[in-house]
PyMOL Python script that loads the backbone (N, CA, C, O; Angstrom):
from pymol import cmd

cmd.read_pdbstr("""\
ATOM      1  N   SER A   1     -81.301 -77.065 -71.760  1.00  0.00           N
ATOM      2  CA  SER A   1     -81.502 -76.180 -72.889  1.00  0.00           C
ATOM      3  C   SER A   1     -80.167 -75.611 -73.332  1.00  0.00           C
ATOM      4  O   SER A   1     -79.256 -75.412 -72.529  1.00  0.00           O
ATOM      5  N   LYS A   2     -80.075 -75.355 -74.625  1.00  0.00           N
ATOM      6  CA  LYS A   2     -78.854 -74.792 -75.186  1.00  0.00           C
ATOM      7  C   LYS A   2     -78.831 -73.288 -74.976  1.00  0.00           C
ATOM      8  O   LYS A   2     -79.813 -72.600 -75.254  1.00  0.00           O
ATOM      9  N   GLY A   3     -77.720 -72.786 -74.490  1.00  0.00           N
ATOM     10  CA  GLY A   3     -77.566 -71.340 -74.341  1.00  0.00           C
ATOM     11  C   GLY A   3     -76.988 -70.755 -75.615  1.00  0.00           C
ATOM     12  O   GLY A   3     -76.207 -71.407 -76.307  1.00  0.00           O
ATOM     13  N   LYS A   4     -77.366 -69.549 -75.919  1.00  0.00           N
ATOM     14  CA  LYS A   4     -76.824 -68.879 -77.093  1.00  0.00           C
ATOM     15  C   LYS A   4     -75.566 -68.133 -76.675  1.00  0.00           C
ATOM     16  O   LYS A   4     -75.588 -67.300 -75.769  1.00  0.00           O
ATOM     17  N   HIS A   5     -74.482 -68.446 -77.347  1.00  0.00           N
ATOM     18  CA  HIS A   5     -73.212 -67.791 -77.057  1.00  0.00           C
ATOM     19  C   HIS A   5     -73.010 -66.647 -78.035  1.00  0.00           C
ATOM     20  O   HIS A   5     -73.256 -66.790 -79.233  1.00  0.00           O
ATOM     21  N   LYS A   6     -72.570 -65.532 -77.528  1.00  0.00           N
ATOM     22  CA  LYS A   6     -72.290 -64.401 -78.396  1.00  0.00           C
ATOM     23  C   LYS A   6     -70.965 -64.633 -79.107  1.00  0.00           C
ATOM     24  O   LYS A   6     -69.964 -64.999 -78.491  1.00  0.00           O
ATOM     25  N   GLY A   7     -70.982 -64.414 -80.404  1.00  0.00           N
ATOM     26  CA  GLY A   7     -69.770 -64.524 -81.199  1.00  0.00           C
ATOM     27  C   GLY A   7     -68.996 -63.218 -81.195  1.00  0.00           C
ATOM     28  O   GLY A   7     -69.359 -62.266 -80.503  1.00  0.00           O
ATOM     29  N   ARG A   8     -67.937 -63.185 -81.969  1.00  0.00           N
ATOM     30  CA  ARG A   8     -67.061 -62.008 -81.989  1.00  0.00           C
ATOM     31  C   ARG A   8     -67.781 -60.740 -82.435  1.00  0.00           C
ATOM     32  O   ARG A   8     -67.593 -59.675 -81.846  1.00  0.00           O
ATOM     33  N   PHE A   9     -68.603 -60.853 -83.472  1.00  0.00           N
ATOM     34  CA  PHE A   9     -69.296 -59.657 -83.953  1.00  0.00           C
ATOM     35  C   PHE A   9     -70.311 -59.155 -82.938  1.00  0.00           C
ATOM     36  O   PHE A   9     -70.456 -57.947 -82.752  1.00  0.00           O
ATOM     37  N   GLU A  10     -71.003 -60.055 -82.291  1.00  0.00           N
ATOM     38  CA  GLU A  10     -71.977 -59.637 -81.271  1.00  0.00           C
ATOM     39  C   GLU A  10     -71.286 -58.981 -80.078  1.00  0.00           C
ATOM     40  O   GLU A  10     -71.766 -57.978 -79.551  1.00  0.00           O
ATOM     41  N   ARG A  11     -70.174 -59.545 -79.662  1.00  0.00           N
ATOM     42  CA  ARG A  11     -69.457 -58.981 -78.513  1.00  0.00           C
ATOM     43  C   ARG A  11     -68.851 -57.620 -78.834  1.00  0.00           C
ATOM     44  O   ARG A  11     -68.660 -56.791 -77.944  1.00  0.00           O
ATOM     45  N   ALA A  12     -68.548 -57.395 -80.114  1.00  0.00           N
ATOM     46  CA  ALA A  12     -67.946 -56.120 -80.521  1.00  0.00           C
ATOM     47  C   ALA A  12     -68.994 -55.087 -80.928  1.00  0.00           C
ATOM     48  O   ALA A  12     -68.639 -53.986 -81.349  1.00  0.00           O
ATOM     49  N   GLU A  13     -70.256 -55.418 -80.812  1.00  0.00           N
ATOM     50  CA  GLU A  13     -71.344 -54.533 -81.242  1.00  0.00           C
ATOM     51  C   GLU A  13     -71.144 -53.107 -80.724  1.00  0.00           C
ATOM     52  O   GLU A  13     -70.968 -52.881 -79.526  1.00  0.00           O
ATOM     53  N   GLY A  14     -71.174 -52.150 -81.660  1.00  0.00           N
ATOM     54  CA  GLY A  14     -71.004 -50.748 -81.302  1.00  0.00           C
ATOM     55  C   GLY A  14     -69.560 -50.339 -81.083  1.00  0.00           C
ATOM     56  O   GLY A  14     -69.285 -49.191 -80.734  1.00  0.00           O
ATOM     57  N   GLY A  15     -68.634 -51.270 -81.285  1.00  0.00           N
ATOM     58  CA  GLY A  15     -67.222 -50.983 -81.042  1.00  0.00           C
ATOM     59  C   GLY A  15     -66.349 -51.436 -82.195  1.00  0.00           C
ATOM     60  O   GLY A  15     -66.756 -51.393 -83.356  1.00  0.00           O
ATOM     61  N   THR A  16     -65.152 -51.867 -81.864  1.00  0.00           N
ATOM     62  CA  THR A  16     -64.159 -52.264 -82.857  1.00  0.00           C
ATOM     63  C   THR A  16     -63.809 -53.735 -82.686  1.00  0.00           C
ATOM     64  O   THR A  16     -63.591 -54.206 -81.570  1.00  0.00           O
ATOM     65  N   LEU A  17     -63.757 -54.454 -83.800  1.00  0.00           N
ATOM     66  CA  LEU A  17     -63.338 -55.854 -83.810  1.00  0.00           C
ATOM     67  C   LEU A  17     -61.992 -55.927 -84.522  1.00  0.00           C
ATOM     68  O   LEU A  17     -61.872 -55.503 -85.672  1.00  0.00           O
ATOM     69  N   PHE A  18     -60.985 -56.462 -83.843  1.00  0.00           N
ATOM     70  CA  PHE A  18     -59.650 -56.615 -84.419  1.00  0.00           C
ATOM     71  C   PHE A  18     -59.450 -58.066 -84.820  1.00  0.00           C
ATOM     72  O   PHE A  18     -59.556 -58.966 -83.988  1.00  0.00           O
ATOM     73  N   LEU A  19     -59.161 -58.293 -86.093  1.00  0.00           N
ATOM     74  CA  LEU A  19     -58.891 -59.636 -86.604  1.00  0.00           C
ATOM     75  C   LEU A  19     -57.421 -59.703 -86.997  1.00  0.00           C
ATOM     76  O   LEU A  19     -56.998 -59.045 -87.947  1.00  0.00           O
ATOM     77  N   ASP A  20     -56.648 -60.495 -86.270  1.00  0.00           N
ATOM     78  CA  ASP A  20     -55.216 -60.629 -86.513  1.00  0.00           C
ATOM     79  C   ASP A  20     -54.962 -61.772 -87.480  1.00  0.00           C
ATOM     80  O   ASP A  20     -55.699 -62.758 -87.496  1.00  0.00           O
ATOM     81  N   GLU A  21     -53.920 -61.638 -88.285  1.00  0.00           N
ATOM     82  CA  GLU A  21     -53.510 -62.661 -89.259  1.00  0.00           C
ATOM     83  C   GLU A  21     -54.676 -63.098 -90.145  1.00  0.00           C
ATOM     84  O   GLU A  21     -54.983 -64.285 -90.255  1.00  0.00           O
ATOM     85  N   LEU A  22     -55.308 -62.126 -90.764  1.00  0.00           N
ATOM     86  CA  LEU A  22     -56.462 -62.381 -91.624  1.00  0.00           C
ATOM     87  C   LEU A  22     -56.132 -63.338 -92.767  1.00  0.00           C
ATOM     88  O   LEU A  22     -57.002 -64.085 -93.214  1.00  0.00           O
ATOM     89  N   ALA A  23     -54.900 -63.324 -93.240  1.00  0.00           N
ATOM     90  CA  ALA A  23     -54.502 -64.173 -94.361  1.00  0.00           C
ATOM     91  C   ALA A  23     -54.660 -65.655 -94.051  1.00  0.00           C
ATOM     92  O   ALA A  23     -54.769 -66.465 -94.972  1.00  0.00           O
ATOM     93  N   THR A  24     -54.673 -66.023 -92.785  1.00  0.00           N
ATOM     94  CA  THR A  24     -54.794 -67.435 -92.418  1.00  0.00           C
ATOM     95  C   THR A  24     -56.248 -67.890 -92.306  1.00  0.00           C
ATOM     96  O   THR A  24     -56.512 -69.066 -92.059  1.00  0.00           O
ATOM     97  N   ALA A  25     -57.187 -66.969 -92.485  1.00  0.00           N
ATOM     98  CA  ALA A  25     -58.605 -67.335 -92.387  1.00  0.00           C
ATOM     99  C   ALA A  25     -58.988 -68.221 -93.568  1.00  0.00           C
ATOM    100  O   ALA A  25     -58.643 -67.909 -94.708  1.00  0.00           O
ATOM    101  N   PRO A  26     -59.695 -69.317 -93.314  1.00  0.00           N
ATOM    102  CA  PRO A  26     -60.155 -70.178 -94.405  1.00  0.00           C
ATOM    103  C   PRO A  26     -61.065 -69.403 -95.366  1.00  0.00           C
ATOM    104  O   PRO A  26     -61.686 -68.415 -94.973  1.00  0.00           O
ATOM    105  N   LEU A  27     -61.142 -69.849 -96.614  1.00  0.00           N
ATOM    106  CA  LEU A  27     -61.948 -69.158 -97.620  1.00  0.00           C
ATOM    107  C   LEU A  27     -63.408 -69.027 -97.200  1.00  0.00           C
ATOM    108  O   LEU A  27     -64.046 -68.024 -97.519  1.00  0.00           O
ATOM    109  N   LEU A  28     -63.950 -70.013 -96.493  1.00  0.00           N
ATOM    110  CA  LEU A  28     -65.339 -69.927 -96.032  1.00  0.00           C
ATOM    111  C   LEU A  28     -65.506 -68.782 -95.032  1.00  0.00           C
ATOM    112  O   LEU A  28     -66.507 -68.068 -95.065  1.00  0.00           O
ATOM    113  N   VAL A  29     -64.546 -68.612 -94.163  1.00  0.00           N
ATOM    114  CA  VAL A  29     -64.585 -67.506 -93.200  1.00  0.00           C
ATOM    115  C   VAL A  29     -64.447 -66.175 -93.942  1.00  0.00           C
ATOM    116  O   VAL A  29     -65.121 -65.201 -93.605  1.00  0.00           O
ATOM    117  N   GLN A  30     -63.581 -66.135 -94.943  1.00  0.00           N
ATOM    118  CA  GLN A  30     -63.430 -64.923 -95.743  1.00  0.00           C
ATOM    119  C   GLN A  30     -64.750 -64.561 -96.426  1.00  0.00           C
ATOM    120  O   GLN A  30     -65.113 -63.387 -96.501  1.00  0.00           O
ATOM    121  N   GLU A  31     -65.456 -65.558 -96.915  1.00  0.00           N
ATOM    122  CA  GLU A  31     -66.757 -65.334 -97.555  1.00  0.00           C
ATOM    123  C   GLU A  31     -67.749 -64.726 -96.565  1.00  0.00           C
ATOM    124  O   GLU A  31     -68.474 -63.790 -96.904  1.00  0.00           O
ATOM    125  N   LYS A  32     -67.782 -65.249 -95.361  1.00  0.00           N
ATOM    126  CA  LYS A  32     -68.698 -64.732 -94.340  1.00  0.00           C
ATOM    127  C   LYS A  32     -68.315 -63.317 -93.924  1.00  0.00           C
ATOM    128  O   LYS A  32     -69.186 -62.482 -93.680  1.00  0.00           O
ATOM    129  N   LEU A  33     -67.026 -63.046 -93.844  1.00  0.00           N
ATOM    130  CA  LEU A  33     -66.559 -61.710 -93.503  1.00  0.00           C
ATOM    131  C   LEU A  33     -66.951 -60.711 -94.598  1.00  0.00           C
ATOM    132  O   LEU A  33     -67.344 -59.582 -94.307  1.00  0.00           O
ATOM    133  N   LEU A  34     -66.841 -61.134 -95.838  1.00  0.00           N
ATOM    134  CA  LEU A  34     -67.242 -60.285 -96.955  1.00  0.00           C
ATOM    135  C   LEU A  34     -68.728 -59.937 -96.859  1.00  0.00           C
ATOM    136  O   LEU A  34     -69.121 -58.806 -97.145  1.00  0.00           O
ATOM    137  N   ARG A  35     -69.536 -60.886 -96.465  1.00  0.00           N
ATOM    138  CA  ARG A  35     -70.972 -60.638 -96.297  1.00  0.00           C
ATOM    139  C   ARG A  35     -71.218 -59.569 -95.227  1.00  0.00           C
ATOM    140  O   ARG A  35     -72.071 -58.697 -95.396  1.00  0.00           O
ATOM    141  N   VAL A  36     -70.476 -59.643 -94.143  1.00  0.00           N
ATOM    142  CA  VAL A  36     -70.616 -58.635 -93.086  1.00  0.00           C
ATOM    143  C   VAL A  36     -70.240 -57.257 -93.629  1.00  0.00           C
ATOM    144  O   VAL A  36     -70.928 -56.272 -93.360  1.00  0.00           O
ATOM    145  N   ILE A  37     -69.164 -57.190 -94.382  1.00  0.00           N
ATOM    146  CA  ILE A  37     -68.708 -55.908 -94.918  1.00  0.00           C
ATOM    147  C   ILE A  37     -69.697 -55.364 -95.946  1.00  0.00           C
ATOM    148  O   ILE A  37     -70.032 -54.180 -95.917  1.00  0.00           O
ATOM    149  N   GLU A  38     -70.165 -56.218 -96.851  1.00  0.00           N
ATOM    150  CA  GLU A  38     -71.037 -55.760 -97.930  1.00  0.00           C
ATOM    151  C   GLU A  38     -72.455 -55.464 -97.471  1.00  0.00           C
ATOM    152  O   GLU A  38     -73.042 -54.462 -97.880  1.00  0.00           O
ATOM    153  N   TYR A  39     -73.008 -56.318 -96.633  1.00  0.00           N
ATOM    154  CA  TYR A  39     -74.426 -56.206 -96.276  1.00  0.00           C
ATOM    155  C   TYR A  39     -74.662 -55.809 -94.825  1.00  0.00           C
ATOM    156  O   TYR A  39     -75.795 -55.522 -94.439  1.00  0.00           O
ATOM    157  N   GLY A  40     -73.605 -55.791 -94.017  1.00  0.00           N
ATOM    158  CA  GLY A  40     -73.764 -55.408 -92.619  1.00  0.00           C
ATOM    159  C   GLY A  40     -74.550 -56.410 -91.808  1.00  0.00           C
ATOM    160  O   GLY A  40     -75.240 -56.043 -90.857  1.00  0.00           O
ATOM    161  N   GLU A  41     -74.449 -57.686 -92.179  1.00  0.00           N
ATOM    162  CA  GLU A  41     -75.184 -58.708 -91.435  1.00  0.00           C
ATOM    163  C   GLU A  41     -74.382 -59.998 -91.342  1.00  0.00           C
ATOM    164  O   GLU A  41     -73.476 -60.253 -92.135  1.00  0.00           O
ATOM    165  N   TYR A  42     -74.743 -60.803 -90.349  1.00  0.00           N
ATOM    166  CA  TYR A  42     -74.083 -62.085 -90.108  1.00  0.00           C
ATOM    167  C   TYR A  42     -75.083 -63.017 -89.447  1.00  0.00           C
ATOM    168  O   TYR A  42     -76.158 -62.590 -89.027  1.00  0.00           O
ATOM    169  N   GLU A  43     -74.726 -64.290 -89.358  1.00  0.00           N
ATOM    170  CA  GLU A  43     -75.539 -65.281 -88.647  1.00  0.00           C
ATOM    171  C   GLU A  43     -74.692 -65.899 -87.548  1.00  0.00           C
ATOM    172  O   GLU A  43     -73.484 -66.075 -87.703  1.00  0.00           O
ATOM    173  N   ARG A  44     -75.334 -66.223 -86.444  1.00  0.00           N
ATOM    174  CA  ARG A  44     -74.637 -66.959 -85.388  1.00  0.00           C
ATOM    175  C   ARG A  44     -74.275 -68.350 -85.910  1.00  0.00           C
ATOM    176  O   ARG A  44     -74.908 -68.857 -86.836  1.00  0.00           O
ATOM    177  N   VAL A  45     -73.269 -68.952 -85.320  1.00  0.00           N
ATOM    178  CA  VAL A  45     -72.913 -70.320 -85.667  1.00  0.00           C
ATOM    179  C   VAL A  45     -74.121 -71.206 -85.387  1.00  0.00           C
ATOM    180  O   VAL A  45     -74.658 -71.198 -84.279  1.00  0.00           O
ATOM    181  N   GLY A  46     -74.543 -71.960 -86.380  1.00  0.00           N
ATOM    182  CA  GLY A  46     -75.703 -72.832 -86.235  1.00  0.00           C
ATOM    183  C   GLY A  46     -77.028 -72.102 -86.354  1.00  0.00           C
ATOM    184  O   GLY A  46     -78.085 -72.725 -86.255  1.00  0.00           O
ATOM    185  N   GLY A  47     -76.992 -70.798 -86.563  1.00  0.00           N
ATOM    186  CA  GLY A  47     -78.217 -70.013 -86.654  1.00  0.00           C
ATOM    187  C   GLY A  47     -78.673 -69.845 -88.088  1.00  0.00           C
ATOM    188  O   GLY A  47     -77.946 -70.150 -89.033  1.00  0.00           O
ATOM    189  N   HIS A  48     -79.896 -69.351 -88.230  1.00  0.00           N
ATOM    190  CA  HIS A  48     -80.463 -69.135 -89.558  1.00  0.00           C
ATOM    191  C   HIS A  48     -81.038 -67.732 -89.696  1.00  0.00           C
ATOM    192  O   HIS A  48     -81.622 -67.396 -90.726  1.00  0.00           O
ATOM    193  N   THR A  49     -80.877 -66.917 -88.666  1.00  0.00           N
ATOM    194  CA  THR A  49     -81.420 -65.569 -88.670  1.00  0.00           C
ATOM    195  C   THR A  49     -80.294 -64.566 -88.873  1.00  0.00           C
ATOM    196  O   THR A  49     -79.278 -64.614 -88.180  1.00  0.00           O
ATOM    197  N   ALA A  50     -80.481 -63.655 -89.828  1.00  0.00           N
ATOM    198  CA  ALA A  50     -79.479 -62.618 -90.072  1.00  0.00           C
ATOM    199  C   ALA A  50     -79.558 -61.562 -88.980  1.00  0.00           C
ATOM    200  O   ALA A  50     -80.638 -61.074 -88.647  1.00  0.00           O
ATOM    201  N   LEU A  51     -78.405 -61.217 -88.430  1.00  0.00           N
ATOM    202  CA  LEU A  51     -78.294 -60.177 -87.408  1.00  0.00           C
ATOM    203  C   LEU A  51     -77.514 -59.002 -87.992  1.00  0.00           C
ATOM    204  O   LEU A  51     -76.584 -59.198 -88.774  1.00  0.00           O
ATOM    205  N   ASN A  52     -77.888 -57.806 -87.620  1.00  0.00           N
ATOM    206  CA  ASN A  52     -77.188 -56.615 -88.109  1.00  0.00           C
ATOM    207  C   ASN A  52     -75.887 -56.413 -87.350  1.00  0.00           C
ATOM    208  O   ASN A  52     -75.817 -56.615 -86.138  1.00  0.00           O
ATOM    209  N   ALA A  53     -74.861 -56.011 -88.085  1.00  0.00           N
ATOM    210  CA  ALA A  53     -73.546 -55.777 -87.491  1.00  0.00           C
ATOM    211  C   ALA A  53     -73.260 -54.284 -87.446  1.00  0.00           C
ATOM    212  O   ALA A  53     -73.264 -53.612 -88.478  1.00  0.00           O
ATOM    213  N   ASP A  54     -73.015 -53.771 -86.255  1.00  0.00           N
ATOM    214  CA  ASP A  54     -72.593 -52.384 -86.073  1.00  0.00           C
ATOM    215  C   ASP A  54     -71.205 -52.435 -85.453  1.00  0.00           C
ATOM    216  O   ASP A  54     -71.033 -52.249 -84.248  1.00  0.00           O
ATOM    217  N   VAL A  55     -70.216 -52.692 -86.309  1.00  0.00           N
ATOM    218  CA  VAL A  55     -68.854 -52.961 -85.842  1.00  0.00           C
ATOM    219  C   VAL A  55     -67.853 -52.253 -86.750  1.00  0.00           C
ATOM    220  O   VAL A  55     -67.995 -52.263 -87.973  1.00  0.00           O
ATOM    221  N   ARG A  56     -66.855 -51.650 -86.151  1.00  0.00           N
ATOM    222  CA  ARG A  56     -65.723 -51.120 -86.903  1.00  0.00           C
ATOM    223  C   ARG A  56     -64.728 -52.265 -86.997  1.00  0.00           C
ATOM    224  O   ARG A  56     -64.378 -52.872 -85.984  1.00  0.00           O
ATOM    225  N   LEU A  57     -64.275 -52.561 -88.195  1.00  0.00           N
ATOM    226  CA  LEU A  57     -63.413 -53.713 -88.419  1.00  0.00           C
ATOM    227  C   LEU A  57     -61.982 -53.260 -88.693  1.00  0.00           C
ATOM    228  O   LEU A  57     -61.739 -52.421 -89.560  1.00  0.00           O
ATOM    229  N   VAL A  58     -61.035 -53.828 -87.936  1.00  0.00           N
ATOM    230  CA  VAL A  58     -59.612 -53.585 -88.145  1.00  0.00           C
ATOM    231  C   VAL A  58     -58.962 -54.950 -88.326  1.00  0.00           C
ATOM    232  O   VAL A  58     -59.130 -55.844 -87.496  1.00  0.00           O
ATOM    233  N   CYS A  59     -58.216 -55.101 -89.424  1.00  0.00           N
ATOM    234  CA  CYS A  59     -57.582 -56.391 -89.718  1.00  0.00           C
ATOM    235  C   CYS A  59     -56.075 -56.197 -89.858  1.00  0.00           C
ATOM    236  O   CYS A  59     -55.607 -55.126 -90.242  1.00  0.00           O
ATOM    237  N   ALA A  60     -55.328 -57.249 -89.541  1.00  0.00           N
ATOM    238  CA  ALA A  60     -53.870 -57.194 -89.657  1.00  0.00           C
ATOM    239  C   ALA A  60     -53.358 -58.498 -90.249  1.00  0.00           C
ATOM    240  O   ALA A  60     -53.969 -59.556 -90.098  1.00  0.00           O
ATOM    241  N   THR A  61     -52.228 -58.394 -90.924  1.00  0.00           N
ATOM    242  CA  THR A  61     -51.564 -59.578 -91.444  1.00  0.00           C
ATOM    243  C   THR A  61     -50.117 -59.239 -91.782  1.00  0.00           C
ATOM    244  O   THR A  61     -49.777 -58.084 -92.040  1.00  0.00           O
ATOM    245  N   ASN A  62     -49.289 -60.250 -91.776  1.00  0.00           N
ATOM    246  CA  ASN A  62     -47.909 -60.107 -92.240  1.00  0.00           C
ATOM    247  C   ASN A  62     -47.774 -60.583 -93.678  1.00  0.00           C
ATOM    248  O   ASN A  62     -46.718 -60.422 -94.290  1.00  0.00           O
ATOM    249  N   ALA A  63     -48.827 -61.163 -94.215  1.00  0.00           N
ATOM    250  CA  ALA A  63     -48.789 -61.771 -95.542  1.00  0.00           C
ATOM    251  C   ALA A  63     -48.976 -60.729 -96.642  1.00  0.00           C
ATOM    252  O   ALA A  63     -49.491 -59.636 -96.404  1.00  0.00           O
ATOM    253  N   ASP A  64     -48.552 -61.086 -97.833  1.00  0.00           N
ATOM    254  CA  ASP A  64     -48.739 -60.268 -99.029  1.00  0.00           C
ATOM    255  C   ASP A  64     -50.101 -60.640 -99.620  1.00  0.00           C
ATOM    256  O   ASP A  64     -50.194 -61.541-100.454  1.00  0.00           O
ATOM    257  N   LEU A  65     -51.154 -59.943 -99.187  1.00  0.00           N
ATOM    258  CA  LEU A  65     -52.512 -60.303 -99.604  1.00  0.00           C
ATOM    259  C   LEU A  65     -52.728 -60.210-101.110  1.00  0.00           C
ATOM    260  O   LEU A  65     -53.387 -61.089-101.665  1.00  0.00           O
ATOM    261  N   PRO A  66     -52.210 -59.194-101.806  1.00  0.00           N
ATOM    262  CA  PRO A  66     -52.395 -59.190-103.262  1.00  0.00           C
ATOM    263  C   PRO A  66     -51.813 -60.437-103.936  1.00  0.00           C
ATOM    264  O   PRO A  66     -52.411 -60.982-104.864  1.00  0.00           O
ATOM    265  N   ARG A  67     -50.654 -60.879-103.468  1.00  0.00           N
ATOM    266  CA  ARG A  67     -50.056 -62.098-104.040  1.00  0.00           C
ATOM    267  C   ARG A  67     -50.919 -63.314-103.731  1.00  0.00           C
ATOM    268  O   ARG A  67     -51.142 -64.159-104.598  1.00  0.00           O
ATOM    269  N   LEU A  68     -51.407 -63.403-102.487  1.00  0.00           N
ATOM    270  CA  LEU A  68     -52.273 -64.523-102.115  1.00  0.00           C
ATOM    271  C   LEU A  68     -53.562 -64.515-102.927  1.00  0.00           C
ATOM    272  O   LEU A  68     -54.072 -65.572-103.297  1.00  0.00           O
ATOM    273  N   ALA A  69     -54.089 -63.329-103.203  1.00  0.00           N
ATOM    274  CA  ALA A  69     -55.307 -63.230-104.014  1.00  0.00           C
ATOM    275  C   ALA A  69     -55.038 -63.702-105.442  1.00  0.00           C
ATOM    276  O   ALA A  69     -55.867 -64.394-106.033  1.00  0.00           O
ATOM    277  N   GLU A  70     -53.890 -63.333-105.995  1.00  0.00           N
ATOM    278  CA  GLU A  70     -53.515 -63.790-107.339  1.00  0.00           C
ATOM    279  C   GLU A  70     -53.403 -65.307-107.390  1.00  0.00           C
ATOM    280  O   GLU A  70     -53.748 -65.921-108.399  1.00  0.00           O
ATOM    281  N   GLN A  71     -52.925 -65.912-106.315  1.00  0.00           N
ATOM    282  CA  GLN A  71     -52.754 -67.368-106.253  1.00  0.00           C
ATOM    283  C   GLN A  71     -54.059 -68.089-105.932  1.00  0.00           C
ATOM    284  O   GLN A  71     -54.123 -69.315-106.019  1.00  0.00           O
ATOM    285  N   GLY A  72     -55.095 -67.347-105.564  1.00  0.00           N
ATOM    286  CA  GLY A  72     -56.367 -67.962-105.207  1.00  0.00           C
ATOM    287  C   GLY A  72     -56.451 -68.397-103.758  1.00  0.00           C
ATOM    288  O   GLY A  72     -57.381 -69.108-103.376  1.00  0.00           O
ATOM    289  N   ASP A  73     -55.490 -67.978-102.945  1.00  0.00           N
ATOM    290  CA  ASP A  73     -55.478 -68.351-101.530  1.00  0.00           C
ATOM    291  C   ASP A  73     -56.150 -67.317-100.637  1.00  0.00           C
ATOM    292  O   ASP A  73     -56.326 -67.543 -99.440  1.00  0.00           O
ATOM    293  N   PHE A  74     -56.526 -66.177-101.224  1.00  0.00           N
ATOM    294  CA  PHE A  74     -57.262 -65.146-100.499  1.00  0.00           C
ATOM    295  C   PHE A  74     -58.260 -64.551-101.480  1.00  0.00           C
ATOM    296  O   PHE A  74     -57.945 -64.354-102.653  1.00  0.00           O
ATOM    297  N   ARG A  75     -59.455 -64.266-101.000  1.00  0.00           N
ATOM    298  CA  ARG A  75     -60.511 -63.761-101.878  1.00  0.00           C
ATOM    299  C   ARG A  75     -60.168 -62.359-102.383  1.00  0.00           C
ATOM    300  O   ARG A  75     -59.962 -61.437-101.594  1.00  0.00           O
ATOM    301  N   ALA A  76     -60.110 -62.211-103.708  1.00  0.00           N
ATOM    302  CA  ALA A  76     -59.801 -60.918-104.315  1.00  0.00           C
ATOM    303  C   ALA A  76     -60.886 -59.892-104.005  1.00  0.00           C
ATOM    304  O   ALA A  76     -60.585 -58.715-103.806  1.00  0.00           O
ATOM    305  N   ASP A  77     -62.151 -60.327-103.961  1.00  0.00           N
ATOM    306  CA  ASP A  77     -63.235 -59.384-103.669  1.00  0.00           C
ATOM    307  C   ASP A  77     -63.162 -58.881-102.228  1.00  0.00           C
ATOM    308  O   ASP A  77     -63.502 -57.730-101.957  1.00  0.00           O
ATOM    309  N   LEU A  78     -62.727 -59.726-101.315  1.00  0.00           N
ATOM    310  CA  LEU A  78     -62.544 -59.289 -99.931  1.00  0.00           C
ATOM    311  C   LEU A  78     -61.370 -58.313 -99.847  1.00  0.00           C
ATOM    312  O   LEU A  78     -61.450 -57.301 -99.151  1.00  0.00           O
ATOM    313  N   LEU A  79     -60.301 -58.612-100.545  1.00  0.00           N
ATOM    314  CA  LEU A  79     -59.150 -57.709-100.572  1.00  0.00           C
ATOM    315  C   LEU A  79     -59.564 -56.337-101.089  1.00  0.00           C
ATOM    316  O   LEU A  79     -59.147 -55.317-100.540  1.00  0.00           O
ATOM    317  N   ASP A  80     -60.381 -56.302-102.139  1.00  0.00           N
ATOM    318  CA  ASP A  80     -60.857 -55.024-102.684  1.00  0.00           C
ATOM    319  C   ASP A  80     -61.623 -54.233-101.636  1.00  0.00           C
ATOM    320  O   ASP A  80     -61.474 -53.013-101.552  1.00  0.00           O
ATOM    321  N   ARG A  81     -62.436 -54.906-100.841  1.00  0.00           N
ATOM    322  CA  ARG A  81     -63.226 -54.227 -99.807  1.00  0.00           C
ATOM    323  C   ARG A  81     -62.356 -53.733 -98.648  1.00  0.00           C
ATOM    324  O   ARG A  81     -62.647 -52.704 -98.038  1.00  0.00           O
ATOM    325  N   LEU A  82     -61.301 -54.467 -98.355  1.00  0.00           N
ATOM    326  CA  LEU A  82     -60.455 -54.121 -97.210  1.00  0.00           C
ATOM    327  C   LEU A  82     -59.363 -53.116 -97.547  1.00  0.00           C
ATOM    328  O   LEU A  82     -58.856 -52.433 -96.656  1.00  0.00           O
ATOM    329  N   ALA A  83     -58.998 -53.018 -98.807  1.00  0.00           N
ATOM    330  CA  ALA A  83     -57.801 -52.272 -99.197  1.00  0.00           C
ATOM    331  C   ALA A  83     -58.021 -50.771 -99.355  1.00  0.00           C
ATOM    332  O   ALA A  83     -57.209 -50.108-100.000  1.00  0.00           O
ATOM    333  N   PHE A  84     -59.079 -50.219 -98.794  1.00  0.00           N
ATOM    334  CA  PHE A  84     -59.326 -48.789 -98.963  1.00  0.00           C
ATOM    335  C   PHE A  84     -58.519 -47.933 -97.997  1.00  0.00           C
ATOM    336  O   PHE A  84     -58.311 -46.749 -98.264  1.00  0.00           O
ATOM    337  N   ASP A  85     -58.069 -48.482 -96.905  1.00  0.00           N
ATOM    338  CA  ASP A  85     -57.312 -47.701 -95.921  1.00  0.00           C
ATOM    339  C   ASP A  85     -56.254 -48.605 -95.295  1.00  0.00           C
ATOM    340  O   ASP A  85     -56.469 -49.184 -94.230  1.00  0.00           O
ATOM    341  N   VAL A  86     -55.124 -48.717 -95.961  1.00  0.00           N
ATOM    342  CA  VAL A  86     -54.071 -49.647 -95.559  1.00  0.00           C
ATOM    343  C   VAL A  86     -52.933 -48.881 -94.891  1.00  0.00           C
ATOM    344  O   VAL A  86     -52.508 -47.832 -95.374  1.00  0.00           O
ATOM    345  N   ILE A  87     -52.451 -49.413 -93.784  1.00  0.00           N
ATOM    346  CA  ILE A  87     -51.294 -48.851 -93.088  1.00  0.00           C
ATOM    347  C   ILE A  87     -50.183 -49.898 -93.141  1.00  0.00           C
ATOM    348  O   ILE A  87     -50.326 -50.993 -92.597  1.00  0.00           O
ATOM    349  N   MET A  88     -49.090 -49.558 -93.791  1.00  0.00           N
ATOM    350  CA  MET A  88     -47.956 -50.480 -93.901  1.00  0.00           C
ATOM    351  C   MET A  88     -46.936 -50.122 -92.823  1.00  0.00           C
ATOM    352  O   MET A  88     -46.562 -48.959 -92.671  1.00  0.00           O
ATOM    353  N   LEU A  89     -46.493 -51.130 -92.081  1.00  0.00           N
ATOM    354  CA  LEU A  89     -45.469 -50.915 -91.054  1.00  0.00           C
ATOM    355  C   LEU A  89     -44.222 -51.692 -91.397  1.00  0.00           C
ATOM    356  O   LEU A  89     -43.241 -51.643 -90.655  1.00  0.00           O
TER     357      LEU A  89
END
""", "prot")
cmd.dss("prot")
cmd.show_as("cartoon", "prot")
cmd.util.cbc("prot")
cmd.orient("prot")
């Protein structure tokens, strides 16, 4: 029988999930991340059931996300959702 493996969001349930180098995430992954942010839900890999996400999300990147969004290499709608509390180092 196939065992169900917990993904990153499930393992971080009730805590904080840190995503490093977000700019390198493929557009499909960015789309799924946007769904988690907007609707608070996700699906397991290969699953069809929506699960609720109770996760604090922290993302990091060295890339210029606004420039990447202008070029179409990063989702502008995801950038809008993430850009409310930015810390520049």
